[in-house]
N, C-alpha and C positions, 0 to 999 in steps of 0.2 A: 220892415215887412216886405214880403214879395209882392211886386206889382205886376209881374208878367201873368197874362191870362193863360190858363191851362184848361184842357178838357177835363171834365168832372172826374173821369176815371183816373187820369194821370194825377190830379190834385189829391185825390183820396189816397192813392198809393204813396205820394210824397209825404203826406201827413202820417200814414201808417209807418213808413220806414223811419221817419223822425221819432215816432212814439217808441218803436222798438229800441232805438239808440238810448232814449231817455230812460225807459224801463231797465235796460241793461245796466245803465250807469247809476241809477238812483233807486232801483227796486220798485215794485209795484206801489207800495205804500209811500215811498219817498217821492215818486213822480207826481207832478201836477199837470192839469190841462194847460196852465199858463206856460210851464217849462216845455211842454210838448209843442204848443203853439209857437213859442220863440224858436225852438229848434227847427220847426218847419218854415219859419218866416211868414206866418199868417196870424190873423187875429183869433182870439178864443171864439168869437162869434162864428167865424168860418169853420173852425174845427167842430163846433157843435152842429153845424149844418150837415156835416158828413157823418159824425159820430155823436150819438146822444149823450154820451158820458164817458168818463175815463174808463169805467168798467167795460163799456162796449169796445173801446179801442184796445184794451188789454186782451179781450177775448178774440178780437180779430188778429192781434199780434200772435196769439197762440196758434190759431188756425193757419196763419201764414207760415210760421216756423215749422210747426209739426207737419204741415202739408209738403213743405220743401224736403224735409227729411224722408217722408213716406214715399213721395213720387220718385225721388232719386233711387231709393231702395228698390221699389217695384220695377223700375226701368232696368236696373242692372240684373236683377233676378230673372226678368223676362228674356233679357238678351243672352243669358247664360244658362238656360234651362238644362242643357245637356252637358254643361261644363261646370260642375258644382264647386270645384276649387277656385276656378277663375271668378266665379260669383262671390265667393267668400272674400277673396282678396279685393275684388272690385268694390264690394260694400265697405270694407274697412277703409280702402283708399278714399272712397267717397266721404265717409265720415271725417276722416282726417283732413281732406282738402277743404271741406266746407267749414270746418272749425278754424283752419288757418287763415282762410280768406274772408271769413265773416265772424269777426271777433265777438259780436253781440250774441251770436247764436248759443254759445256755451253758457252765457249768463242767463239767457231766456230759458234754457233747459232747466236750470235750477230754480228759476222763478216759478216755472209751472209746477214743478214738484212741491215747492213750498206752499202753493195755493191749492193743492189737490184736495184739500178737505172741503173746498167750496163746490157746491153742486154745479153752478154755472161754468166753472172752470173744467170740471170733469166732462160736462156735456160738450164743451168746445174741443177738448183734447182727445177723449176716448174713441171717437170714430176713426181718427187717424191711426191711433194705437191698434185698434182692431184690424184695420187694413194691413198694417205693416206686419203684425204678428201672423195674420192669416196668410199673407204671401209667403212669409218665411216657413210656416208650417207646411204648406203645399210643396214648397221647394225641397224641404228636408225629407218629406215622405218620398218624393221622386228620387232623391239621392240615396235613400235607403234601398230602393228598388234597384239602383244602379250599383249598389255594393260599396259606396263610399262612406256612408254613415251606419253605425251599428244599428241593426234591426231591432234590438231590444230597447233602444232609447225611445223614450216618449217624445214624439215630434213636437207636441205643444210645449213641453217643458224646454226642449232645445231651442225652439223659436223664441220663447221668452228670454232665455239666456243671451241669445245673439242680439235680440232687439235691445236689451239693457246695456249692451256693450258700448253704446254711444255715450252713456253716462260715465263709464270707465275712461273713455277718451276725452270727454269734456272736462273731467276733473283736473287732469294735468294742465289743460288749457287755462283753468282758473288759478293755477299755482303760480303764474307769472314766471315761468321758467325754472322753478325749483324742482319740478318733476318733468321728465322728458315725455313728450307726446309720442309714444312708441306703439305702433300697430301690432307689434309682436305680443303685447299684453292680451289683446283680444284673440290672437291666434292661439295663445297658450290656454285660454278658456275653452276653445273649440276643440283642441286636439283630443282630449279624452272621449269625445263623442264619435270620432272617426274610426273606421276599420284600419287594419294594417295597410290595405290599398290606399285608403284615403290619406293617411299620414305620410306615406311615401309620395303620393302625388302632391300633397300640400307643400312639402319641402321643395319639390321641383318648381311648382308655381311661384313660391316665395323667392327662390333664387332668380327666376326670370323677371320678377316684378321690379 
């Protein structure tokens, strides 16, 4: 057990990160508070002091992972408001890099999807989904005005397609190398939505990336 004293916020985060590893390894139903406590190097009593139940830890894990994806996406879109193709490649690169460096994230994505029938899981996850899709929709409308995205395309539908692309990237990560983690798969989904100007520019940006 960990004997080093930590500030409360630091200890809570340590337990949460340990829980994410255990959930990713064991699934929600396979994980136990005992296994999470052991991973964190704390007692179950201390775990319950910070989180009232395994379910509460799981919902916090959802908020943490969904928040990380959403905040990164929003930052890239905001930084590239007038450079739509750079934004597309930036978002795809962000998805790929976070999946490569944080192996548990891909598993957490599918754990959330598996539990989506549960109301408390939806309440934890949907606010982040709404933020991400909203930011994408606003960007797509702007890019339509700039002539890069087909003006006949429904911006909401396009936003959902692009938002869902992280699942397309997470799936190869779960294949343990049998499927290549290839950003071009996402680019292939986006290409039909672009104008001729957008397709030409996308190719240029892709070669520069």
